[in-house]
N, C-alpha and C positions, 0 to 999 in steps of 0.2 A: 357441535358446530366447529370447535377448534380442530378436531380430527379432520373433518372434511376441508378445512381452510389449509392445514399443513399438507394434506395430499394434493390438493390443487396447486399450491405453491411449488411443492417438491416436483410434481410431474411437469409443470410448466418450464421450471428451470432446467430439468434434465433433458426434456425433449428439445428445447431450444439450443441448449448446451451441445446435444448431439448433432443438431443440424448444422451449427456453426463449425463444429469439428470436422464434419465432412467437407466444409468449405475451405478448410485449412487454417482455421482460426482455433486458438485454444478454446477448451470447453467452457472455462470460467467466463469468457467473454460473452457467450451466449446466455449464460446464467445471470449476468449482470443485466444484459438487455431484457431478459425475462422479467427481472425485478422491476425495471422501468417501466415496462409495458403493463405490469399489473397495477401500476399507479394511477392516478386521476388523469394524467396526460393522454393515455391511450385507452385502457379498459374503462376508466371512469367516463370518458367521453363517448365511447361507443355503446356501452351497457351500464348506464349510470345506476339503475335500480339494482341490478345484479352486484355491481361493485359495492354499493352502499351495504347491501345485505351481507355480502362475504366478509367485508372489512368493517363491521360496526365497531363502536368504541371498546366494547369489552373484548372483542377478538383481537383488536390492535394491541391492547394492553398485554394480552397472553403472548401474542406474537413478538412484542418487544422483549419479554423475558427470555424466550427462546433465542431471539437474535442476540441478546447480550451474552448468553452462555455460549452460543456459537462462536461469536467473535473472541471471547476469552480463550476458548479452546484453540482457535485457529491461530491466535497469535502466540499462544504457548507452544504449539507444534512448530511455528516459524522460528521461534527462538531455539527450540530443541535441534531443528534441522540446520540452523544457520552455520555456515562455514565460511571463513574468510581466509582461503589459502593464499599463502605467499611464498611458494616454493622457490621462486626465482625473484631475486631482490630487484632486477631490472624490470621484470614484469609488474612487480608490486609498485614500484616508483611510477611506471607509466600509467597504471590504473589509478594511483592516487591523484596524478596530475589531471587525468581526464575527469575522475570523479569530482574533483575540486571545481573545474570548469563547469561541469554539468550541474553543479549546485549554485555556485556564486552567480553565474550569468542569469539563469532563470530566476533565482531569488531576487536578484537586483531588479529585473525587469518587472517581476510580480509585485515588488514593494513599490516600484515606480508608478503603477497604475492603481495601487491599493488606496491612496487618498480619493481618487475619483470614484472608486467602487464603494468606499466608506460612506461618502456623502449621499449616495443613492440606495445603498442596500444593506448597510450595517444595522443589526438589530438595536433597539433602544438600550442605552446603558453600556454598550460594548466599548471596551478600551481601545483607543485608537491604536496604541502600540501593539497590542494583542492581535488587532485585525491586520495590521501591516505584516507582522511576523507570520501570521497564519497564511495570508495570501502568498507571501514570498515562499513559504514552505510548500504550499500546495503546487506551485509551479516547479519545485525542485524535485518532486518524488519520482523515482523510477521503481517499477514493481519488480523486486528481486525474485519472487516465486514465479511470477508469470514469464518473466524473461528467461529464467532457467529452463522452464517447460518449452518455450519457443526454441531456445538453443538446442535443447535435447531432440525435439521433433525434426529440426533441420539438419541434425547432425553436426552442429558447430561447437559443442562443448570442448572438444579437444583442439580447436583452432585458436590462433593468436587473437583473432577478432573477437571471438566468442568468450574466450578467457578474460580478456582485458574489459570487456563490457560487463561481464559478470561480477568481476572484482569491482569495478566502478560503481555498479549498481548496488552492490553490498555496502560499499562506503556511503552512497547516497542514503540507503534505508537507515543506517545507524545515525547519520547526521539529522535526517528527518525526524526520528523519533526524540532525539535531543531537543530539536526545535519545537516539536509538539509539547514536550514537557515544559519547555521554557514559556510557550504561549499559555499553556494552562495555569501555571503559576502567576504570570503578568495579569492575565485577564481580570479586569475589574479592580486591580490594585496599583494603578499607576503611581499613587502617592504613598502607598503603605509599604515602603521599601524594606522596613525592618521585619515585617511579617514575611515578605518575599525571601528575605535572606535566610530567615529560620527555616522556611519550608525547603528553600535550596539546599541548605546544610543537611537537613534531615534526608532529603533525597539522596545527596552524596553519601551520606553514612549508610544507607540502605544499599546502595550500589557497592560500596566498599565491604559491607558485611556479606553481601551475596558472593563476591568473587574471592574475598580473603578467608572467610569463615565457612560459609555454606557450601560453595562449590567443592573444596576438599572433603568435607564430611559426606556429601553426596556420592563423590568419586569412590571413597572407602566403602560405603554402605552398599552400593550398587554393584560393586566389584565382586561381591562374595558369590560363590558357586551357587547357581540355581536360584539366586535372589529374584531375578527378572520373572520368573515363573509364578512367584507368589502374588495372590490377589492384593495383598496389603500395599505392594509397590504401587499399583494403579490408584489406590485409595489415597496414598501419601502424596503422590503427584497431583491429584485433583485438589486435595486440601492445600497444597503449596500454591497452586493456581489462584484459588480463592482467597487465600491469606495475603498474597503479594498483591492481588487486585485490590482488596480492601485496603491495604496499607497505602498504596498509591492514590487511591481514591480519597483516603483521609488526608493525604497531603495536597488534595485539589489537583492532582495529576490524574488523567484518565485511567480507569482500571485496566485497560488493555496494556498500558506500559508495564504494569506490574507482572502481568501474565508473560509478556515478552521477556522481561528481565529474569523471571523464574526459569523460563525455557533455556535462556543463555547459560545458566548456572549447572545445567545438567552435563554430565560427561559426554564428549564426543564418540560415543560408542554405538557402532552400527546396530548391534543387537538391541540396545535400548531404543534406538530410533525405529527399528522395525516393530518393536512392541507397541510403541506410542502410535505409529501408523496404523497398525492393525486394529488396536482397541479404541483409539481416539479420533484420528483424522478421518477415517472413513465415515463415521457417525456425524462428525462435524460438517464435512463437505456435502454429505448426501442429504442430511435432514435439516441441520441447523443453519448452515451458511445460506441456503436459499431463503430462510426466513429473514436473515439479515438483508439480502437483496431485495426482498419484497418490502421490507420496512423502509429501506432507502427510497424505493420506488414510490411508496406511499407518501413520502415526505416531499415529493416534487409538486410542481404546480405549472399549469398550461400558461399562466400569465407571464412565465419567463421568456415566452416566445413572442410577445406583443410589444409594440412601442419601443422604448429605450432597451428593453430586455433583449431584443434581437440583435441590436448593435452590439451590446455588451457581450453576447455569446460570440460574435464574430471577432471582437477585439480579444477575448479570452483565448479562442482558438488559435489566432494569428500569433499572439505572444507565447502561447504555451508551446506550439510547434516549433517556432522560429528559435526561441531561446533554447530550447532543449537540443534540438538537432545540431544547431550551428555552435552552440556552446560547447557540447561534447566533441564535435568535429574539430573546432579550434583547438581544444586541449589535445586531441590525437595529432593534429598536424604539428603541434609545439614538440611533441616527444618523437617525431620522425615518421609517422604513418603517411602513406600516400593519401591523395584525396578521396580514392575509391574506398580504402579501408576507413578513413575518417568518417565518411558519410554513412558507411554501413554501421560503424559504432554510434554515431548520432541517431540513425534510425532505430536502433536497438534501444538506446537509452531514452527514447521517446515513449517507450512502453510505460504506462501508468497502471492499469489494471486494478486489481483488488486493493493494493496497498493505499492507492489514492482514495479509493471509495471508503476505506476505514478512516483515513485521515479527514475526508470530508464530513463523514457522519459524526466524527468526535467534534468538529468545529460547529456542526448543527446542534449537537446536544449541549455543548458548552454556551450556546447562544450567541456565538461570534458572527455566524452568518444566518441569514434567513432562508425561507424556502425558494425563493426566486434565484438568488445567487447560487444556492446549492443546487438547483435544477441545471443551471447553465454549467457549472463546474463538473456535474455528473455527466452530461453530454460530452464536455471536453474529455473526460476520462475515457469514455467509451470510443469516442472518435480517434484519439491519439493511440489507444491500444489497438484498434482495428487497422490502423494505418501500418503497423510494424510489418505484417506479412506482405502486403502489397510493395511496400518501399524496398524490402529486401529482395523481392522478386525482380523489381526494376534494376536494383543494383547488380544483381546476378546476371541479368541480361545486358549489362553494360550500357543502360540507356542514358544514365547521367553521370558516370565517373570522369574525373578529370586527371589526366595523367601528368606527372612531373617527374621527368627522367633523373633529376638530381636529388630525388627524395626516395629512401628505401620504400618499397611498396608493401613490406610487411615486416613484423618483428619476428624474433625467434619463436618457434612453436613452444606451446606451454603444456605441461602435464598436470591436469587437474586431479 
């Protein structure tokens, strides 16, 4: 039954992903929607008997194992692929300002509505501080990988708008993972500050060891001629992912943080990256990640769209879109971009995509949010990601840009 389940999940994700790709959307958006449709909200309502048989309790347990493996490998690949280019100091400064505004304003507005959400949707025993931090983080995320794919497909990677948005998104991702680590450590330990300090210190030691000791060792080991062709390299990398995931899990920080951290320790070598993509990323994206999308979809509930839930969804969408677009646009205006460029950057920074879904699943697994709020936030993730393409099309057609002759319309071109 498990094999049939995997085939069904994989084909559903790839078929819908291909359909959305033909509509000008990134394939991952269609795969996310496929996972949502496989849950109780759509498939469970239309074909309840089939849904219950396909996703029985034993099958869900097996699906969870594949999902966790998939997300660990995906975050490892993201860490290995991660680049934070700052070839032009002026561009880097502009990206830092825009990135800061794209984090601070959404985080502040998210934290502002968090007490209201806490009263109605927080899981029993959830730390109020952890909940507020988590909701603020959710509104702050920009999907760096999805944004990079959108920029590449639109031919914007070499433009000043695309370069600044990508750098700001990279900064947003780094800060988001720091915040998630803080949320995980704080959750359930509001008064146990000594344990929190110890775990925080251990996490900082792990990060320091990773970059001061492990990274140089990996650089020397992987630089040897012909080393990348040896099967033992892949075994060592997979072992490193599992060990780092176990270490951060032991520190009560989610295992995906450890996988991402280990990926960051690898050399920025294109040959190594090509090997990782060929041997790990394709398997992760084709087979394992659809299991993650399906498991996320199975965690949703149709009750999120009734009564107070419908109003909560509207509030979440309004705050998420307004805070991210206009927060990023405000930062862009402050560094001298025209309104046209600023709104383009804001539309790009509103892309949440897969990174947001990972963050939400972490919150659900840690018990910070329940299925109703998780469902509303998943819908927000899908909607804001779907918005990016149409908003950029509107901007290119000059439907809503506002000109200001006293402000430079563009920053210097950037070589990425």
